[in-house]
C-alpha positions in Angstrom: 31.2 -26.9 -15.2 31.7 -23.8 -13.2 32.7 -23.9 -9.5 31.7 -21.9 -6.5 32.6 -18.3 -6.8 35.7 -16.9 -5.2 34.5 -13.3 -5.7 33.8 -11.1 -2.7 30.2 -11.4 -1.4 27.7 -8.8 -2.6 24.7 -8.3 -4.9 26.0 -7.7 -8.4 25.4 -4.4 -10.0 23.6 -4.0 -13.4 25.8 -4.5 -16.5 23.5 -2.5 -18.8 24.0 1.1 -20.0 21.6 2.7 -17.5 22.3 3.6 -13.9 19.5 2.1 -11.7 17.5 3.9 -9.1 14.8 2.4 -6.8 12.0 3.5 -4.5 9.3 1.8 -2.6 5.6 2.5 -3.5 2.6 1.7 -1.3 -0.5 3.0 -3.1 -3.6 2.8 -0.9 -2.4 2.1 2.7 -4.7 -0.9 3.3 -4.1 -4.6 2.7 -6.1 -4.3 -0.6 -3.5 -1.7 -1.9 -0.4 -2.2 -4.1 3.0 -2.6 -2.5 6.1 -2.8 -4.6 9.8 -1.8 -5.1 10.3 0.1 -8.4 13.6 -0.2 -10.2 14.2 2.3 -13.1 16.8 4.0 -15.2 17.9 7.1 -13.2 20.0 10.2 -13.3 23.0 9.5 -11.1 23.5 11.9 -8.2 26.2 12.6 -5.7 24.2 12.2 -2.6 22.0 9.2 -3.4 22.3 6.4 -0.9 22.0 2.7 -1.5 19.2 1.0 0.5 19.6 -1.9 2.9 18.9 -5.2 1.2 16.6 -6.3 4.1 14.9 -3.1 4.9 13.2 -3.9 8.3 13.9 -6.2 11.2 10.4 -7.7 10.9 11.5 -9.5 7.7 14.1 -11.4 9.8 11.2 -12.6 12.0 9.2 -13.5 9.0 12.0 -15.6 7.5 12.3 -17.4 10.9 8.6 -18.2 10.7 8.9 -19.5 7.2 11.9 -21.7 8.1 10.2 -22.9 11.2 13.0 -21.7 13.5 13.1 -19.7 16.7 12.7 -16.0 15.9 15.3 -14.8 18.3 18.0 -17.2 17.1 17.3 -16.5 13.4 17.1 -12.8 14.0 20.6 -12.8 15.4 22.0 -15.1 12.7 20.4 -13.2 9.8 21.4 -9.8 11.0 25.0 -11.0 11.5 25.1 -12.6 8.1 23.2 -10.1 6.0 22.3 -7.0 8.0 25.0 -4.8 6.4 24.4 -5.6 2.8 23.0 -2.9 0.5 21.4 -3.0 -2.9 23.5 -1.6 -5.8 20.9 0.9 -6.8 20.5 4.6 -6.1 17.7 5.2 -3.6 15.2 7.8 -4.6 17.3 9.0 -7.5 15.5 11.1 -10.2 13.9 9.2 -13.0 15.7 9.4 -16.3 13.1 10.7 -18.8 14.7 9.4 -22.0 12.2 7.8 -24.4 9.8 5.0 -23.5 10.8 2.1 -21.4 9.2 -1.4 -21.5 7.8 -2.6 -18.2 8.3 -5.8 -16.2 6.2 -6.9 -13.3 8.2 -9.3 -11.0 6.6 -11.8 -8.6 8.6 -13.3 -5.7 8.7 -16.9 -4.5 7.2 -18.6 -1.4 8.7 -17.1 1.8 10.3 -14.2 0.0 9.5 -10.5 -0.4 10.0 -7.6 -2.7 13.8 -7.0 -2.2 15.2 -10.6 -2.5 15.5 -10.6 -6.3 17.3 -7.3 -6.6 20.2 -8.8 -8.8 17.7 -9.8 -11.5 15.6 -6.6 -11.2 18.6 -4.3 -11.3 20.1 -6.1 -14.3 16.8 -5.8 -16.3 16.4 -2.2 -15.3 20.0 -1.4 -16.3 19.1 -2.8 -19.7 16.4 -0.2 -20.2 13.3 -1.5 -18.4 11.2 -0.2 -15.5 10.7 -3.2 -13.1 8.1 -3.4 -10.4 8.8 -6.1 -7.8 5.5 -6.8 -6.1 5.4 -7.7 -2.4 2.5 -10.2 -2.1 -0.1 -10.0 0.7 -1.6 -13.5 0.2 0.3 -14.9 3.1 3.0 -16.4 1.0 5.6 -13.6 1.7 7.7 -14.3 4.8 6.5 -10.8 6.0 4.8 -7.8 4.6 3.0 -4.8 6.1 0.2 -2.4 5.5 -1.6 0.3 7.5 -5.0 0.9 9.1 -6.6 4.2 10.0 -6.1 4.7 13.7 -9.6 6.1 14.1 -11.0 3.1 12.4 -9.0 0.9 14.7 -10.3 2.7 17.7 -13.9 2.0 16.8 -13.0 -1.6 15.7 -14.1 -1.0 12.1 -12.2 -2.3 9.1 -10.3 0.4 7.1 -11.8 1.2 3.7 -9.8 0.4 0.6 -10.1 3.9 -0.7 -7.0 6.1 -1.0 -7.3 9.0 1.4 -4.8 11.7 2.3 -4.0 10.3 5.7 -0.4 10.9 6.8 1.8 8.2 8.5 1.1 9.6 12.0 -2.6 8.9 11.4 -2.0 5.3 10.4 -1.2 2.2 12.4 1.2 -0.3 11.0 0.1 -3.9 10.6 2.4 -6.8 9.8 1.3 -9.9 8.0 3.7 -12.9 8.5 4.0 -16.1 6.5 0.8 -18.3 6.7 1.4 -22.0 6.1 -1.5 -24.2 5.1 -3.0 -26.0 8.1 -2.0 -29.6 8.8 -4.6 -32.1 7.8 -6.1 -29.8 5.2 -5.6 -30.2 1.5 -2.9 -27.9 0.2 -4.1 -27.3 -3.4 -7.2 -25.2 -2.6 -5.1 -23.0 -0.2 -2.3 -22.5 -2.8 -4.7 -22.0 -5.6 -6.5 -19.2 -3.8 -3.1 -17.6 -3.1 -2.0 -17.7 -6.8 -5.2 -16.1 -7.9 -4.6 -13.2 -5.4 -1.0 -12.9 -6.5 -2.1 -12.6 -10.1 -4.6 -9.9 -9.1 -1.8 -8.0 -7.2 0.4 -8.1 -10.3 -2.5 -6.6 -12.4 -2.9 -3.9 -9.7 0.8 -3.1 -10.0 0.3 -2.8 -13.8 -2.7 -0.6 -13.3 -0.8 1.7 -10.9 2.1 2.1 -13.4 -0.4 2.7 -16.2 -1.9 5.6 -14.1 1.5 7.0 -13.4 2.3 6.9 -17.1 -0.9 8.9 -17.7 0.2 11.5 -15.2 -2.4 10.7 -12.7 -1.6 11.6 -9.1 -1.7 9.2 -6.2 -0.6 9.2 -2.6 2.5 7.1 -1.8 2.3 6.2 1.8 6.1 6.5 2.1 7.1 10.2 2.3 9.5 10.4 -0.6 10.2 13.5 -2.7 10.3 11.4 -5.9 8.9 13.3 -8.9 6.4 10.9 -10.5 5.5 13.5 -13.2 8.9 12.7 -14.8 7.5 9.2 -15.6 4.5 10.5 -17.6 4.5 9.0 -21.1 7.8 7.3 -20.4 6.4 3.7 -20.2 5.8 1.7 -23.3 2.6 -0.1 -22.2 2.5 -2.0 -25.4 5.6 -3.8 -24.3 4.9 -5.4 -20.9 6.3 -8.7 -19.5 5.8 -10.6 -16.3 8.6 -12.5 -14.5 8.6 -14.6 -11.3 10.4 -17.3 -9.4 9.0 -20.5 -8.0 5.5 -19.6 -6.7 6.1 -16.4 -8.7 6.5 -18.6 -11.8 3.0 -20.0 -11.2 1.9 -16.4 -10.8 3.4 -15.6 -14.2 1.2 -18.3 -15.8 -2.0 -17.4 -13.9 -1.4 -13.7 -14.8 -0.9 -14.5 -18.5 -4.2 -16.5 -18.5 -6.1 -13.5 -17.2 -4.4 -10.2 -18.3 -4.1 -9.5 -22.0 -1.7 -6.6 -21.5 1.1 -9.0 -20.5 2.9 -9.7 -23.8 5.0 -12.6 -22.6 6.2 -14.3 -19.4 9.5 -15.6 -18.0 9.0 -18.3 -15.3 12.1 -19.0 -13.2 12.0 -22.6 -11.8 8.2 -22.5 -11.8 6.3 -24.4 -9.1 3.2 -25.6 -11.1 1.3 -27.2 -8.2 -1.0 -24.2 -7.3 -2.4 -24.0 -10.9 -5.6 -25.8 -12.0 -5.4 -27.8 -15.2 -8.1 -25.6 -16.9 -5.7 -22.6 -16.7 -3.4 -23.9 -19.4 -6.1 -23.5 -22.1 -6.4 -19.8 -21.3 -2.7 -18.9 -21.9 -2.2 -17.4 -25.4 1.1 -15.6 -24.8 4.7 -16.8 -25.2 6.4 -18.2 -22.0 10.1 -19.0 -21.3 10.8 -21.4 -18.5 14.3 -21.2 -17.0 14.9 -24.1 -14.7 17.6 -25.0 -12.3 19.2 -28.4 -12.5 18.2 -29.6 -9.0 14.6 -28.4 -8.4 12.4 -29.8 -11.2 10.7 -33.2 -11.1 8.7 -35.2 -13.6 5.1 -34.2 -12.7 6.1 -30.5 -12.6 7.7 -30.8 -16.1 4.7 -32.6 -17.4 2.4 -29.7 -16.2 4.7 -27.3 -18.0 4.5 -29.3 -21.2 0.7 -29.3 -21.2 1.0 -25.8 -22.7 2.2 -27.4 -25.9 -1.2 -28.7 -26.7 -2.5 -25.1 -26.8 0.0 -24.0 -29.4 1.7 -21.6 -27.0 5.1 -20.5 -28.0 6.8 -22.2 -25.1 10.5 -22.5 -24.5 12.3 -24.3 -21.7 16.0 -24.4 -20.7 17.9 -25.7 -17.8 21.0 -24.0 -16.3 23.5 -26.7 -15.2 25.0 -26.6 -11.8 22.2 -24.6 -10.3 19.8 -25.1 -7.4 16.4 -23.6 -6.7 18.0 -20.8 -4.7 20.3 -19.8 -7.5 17.8 -17.0 -8.5 17.3 -15.0 -5.2 20.0 -12.8 -3.9 21.0 -15.1 -1.0 23.3 -17.0 -3.4 25.5 -13.9 -3.8 25.6 -13.1 -0.1 26.5 -16.4 1.4 29.9 -18.0 1.7 30.7 -21.4 0.2 30.2 -23.4 3.5 26.8 -22.0 4.5 25.8 -21.7 0.8 26.2 -25.5 0.4 24.8 -26.3 3.8 21.5 -24.4 3.2 21.2 -25.1 -0.5 21.8 -21.5 -1.5 24.6 -22.3 -4.0 25.0 -24.8 -6.7 28.3 -26.0 -8.3 28.3 -23.2 -10.9 29.5 -19.6 -10.1 26.2 -17.9 -9.2 27.3 -14.8 -11.2 27.6 -17.0 -14.3 24.2 -18.6 -13.6 22.3 -15.4 -13.2 24.0 -13.9 -16.2 22.8 -16.8 -18.3 19.3 -16.5 -16.9 19.1 -12.7 -17.4 20.5 -12.8 -21.0 18.0 -15.5 -22.0 15.2 -13.5 -20.4 16.2 -10.3 -22.2 16.5 -12.1 -25.6 13.1 -13.7 -25.1 11.5 -10.4 -24.2 13.1 -8.7 -27.2 11.7 -11.4 -29.5 8.2 -11.3 -28.2 7.8 -7.6 -27.2 9.4 -6.3 -30.4 12.2 -4.4 -28.7 14.8 -2.6 -30.8 17.8 -3.7 -28.8 20.8 -6.0 -29.2 19.5 -8.7 -26.9 19.0 -11.0 -29.8 22.7 -11.8 -29.6 21.7 -14.2 -26.8 19.0 -15.9 -28.9 20.9 -19.3 -28.8 20.3 -19.4 -25.0 16.6 -19.5 -25.6 17.2 -22.8 -27.4 19.4 -24.2 -24.7 22.6 -23.7 -26.8 25.7 -22.6 -24.9 28.0 -23.4 -22.0 26.2 -24.5 -18.8 22.8 -24.6 -20.5 20.7 -27.4 -22.1 17.3 -27.4 -23.8 14.1 -28.5 -22.3 14.4 -31.1 -19.5 16.4 -30.9 -16.3 19.3 -33.3 -15.9 17.5 -35.8 -13.6 15.1 -36.6 -16.4 17.7 -37.0 -19.2 20.5 -38.8 -17.3 
């Protein structure tokens, strides 16, 4: 069993053959629009900077709300701990127009936001994918934002969901912080509505990338000089997967039950609670469940196994020595003491754990998207064969 890492703290760079760039896209400034961070193979430049991991101070406040701590205290602690970290990707670097890239839509977990899974997204992008990490606006993100037309605000009318040519100085920024379900009310209806909105937002992201691939123009609210025309005809929209962690894992399944363009799904430590039982019968696409050792429990596993009755090509593995937070970036940026204290680290080196998860995901996507790569060298991981990995059930259920 691996032990806590002695490596220096930092988000690991991609190991694949491609240099990775990233940008933020907000298409349609309203709350109904699409908001995501895009990771892609890029042309490396000399002047490209690396973006901050947590891009705005409002996200610290959102994390405080999610953790139910005082904002001022948490703001200071998080800025001290994480404020200087940058993402190992080239900000606003030119897109590398070199053939067609398969596409992955990524859905974050409860209390997270678009930048917190950059290690996974960068590794997948470095392997030759375009990855769109959605920031959800269902109230499950610790924080997110959108804009309203200042004129509409002045007359107290809601902004329209149409995409206009308004500039940032004509827009008023609005922040949406984490919204817990109300005490005394049943949680399932609340979470079920959220997961349906999340799936819709993933489909919106896919629609946006489809339009970009067709060469259609759109207004990105953020004033970047990124040349989207370089992406025309560079996405292989016959090879699209969806990935997600925790609540994002539930979003993977709900999306697969609704959107036929998703060819397969990878659910990282999926939280099955928000999903109605009727959803299982609607899933026809292959799913890989990658579980941590410490998160899963019997009723959650049984909900996953309901897919078996529908003849879905389902695989499930468990990575030993991992915890639920072994998938987000916090595990790489927190020292041993605080990592153990706040459950951000397991007993395995987090770099080894995420490497196993990424390789299994890539092998699974090659198998079910028909990719012509060498990811099949990691096929044994899909069956739970290899060091630190077991097939099917988590350790609590087999010990």
